[in-house]
MARKOL-746851 format. One record per residue (C-alpha): residue number from 0; x, y, z. Coordinates in steps of 0.25 Angstrom, whole numbers, plus 5000, padded with zeros to 4 digits. Example, Ala and Ser with C-alpha at 12.3 -4.5 7.8 and 13.67 -1.06 7.14 Angstrom:
// residues 2
VOTOR pos east north   up
VOTOR   0 5049  4982 5031
VOTOR   1 5055  4996 5029
END
This chain:
// residues 51
VOTOR pos east north   up
VOTOR   0 5095  5325 4988
VOTOR   1 5101  5311 4988
VOTOR   2 5095  5308 5000
VOTOR   3 5081  5312 4995
VOTOR   4 5083  5304 4982
VOTOR   5 5087  5292 4990
VOTOR   6 5074  5293 4999
VOTOR   7 5066  5295 4986
VOTOR   8 5072  5281 4981
VOTOR   9 5070  5274 4993
VOTOR  10 5056  5278 4994
VOTOR  11 5053  5274 4980
VOTOR  12 5060  5260 4982
VOTOR  13 5051  5257 4994
VOTOR  14 5039  5261 4987
VOTOR  15 5042  5253 4975
VOTOR  16 5048  5241 4981
VOTOR  17 5039  5228 4982
VOTOR  18 5043  5217 4992
VOTOR  19 5039  5203 4989
VOTOR  20 5045  5190 4994
VOTOR  21 5049  5177 4985
VOTOR  22 5048  5165 4993
VOTOR  23 5056  5153 4986
VOTOR  24 5050  5140 4990
VOTOR  25 5057  5126 4992
VOTOR  26 5054  5121 4978
VOTOR  27 5060  5134 4972
VOTOR  28 5048  5141 4968
VOTOR  29 5046  5156 4973
VOTOR  30 5034  5164 4979
VOTOR  31 5033  5179 4977
VOTOR  32 5026  5184 4989
VOTOR  33 5025  5193 5001
VOTOR  34 5029  5186 5015
VOTOR  35 5019  5190 5026
VOTOR  36 5024  5182 5037
VOTOR  37 5035  5171 5039
VOTOR  38 5032  5159 5049
VOTOR  39 5040  5147 5053
VOTOR  40 5033  5138 5043
VOTOR  41 5025  5148 5034
VOTOR  42 5028  5160 5026
VOTOR  43 5015  5169 5025
VOTOR  44 5015  5176 5011
VOTOR  45 5006  5184 5002
VOTOR  46 5008  5178 4987
VOTOR  47 5010  5187 4976
VOTOR  48 5017  5198 4969
VOTOR  49 5008  5210 4970
VOTOR  50 5012  5215 4983
END
């Protein structure tokens, strides 16, 4: 029974979780986004909060 409850809770948490990244710039400002690709000189991202 405990295993079933644990599996159920883990399943719900995976559905309800929403991953997003916060980039902090050198001037202290922040950008909430989803990082797509990280290169040597650039970071490709999708800006916004509705992912």
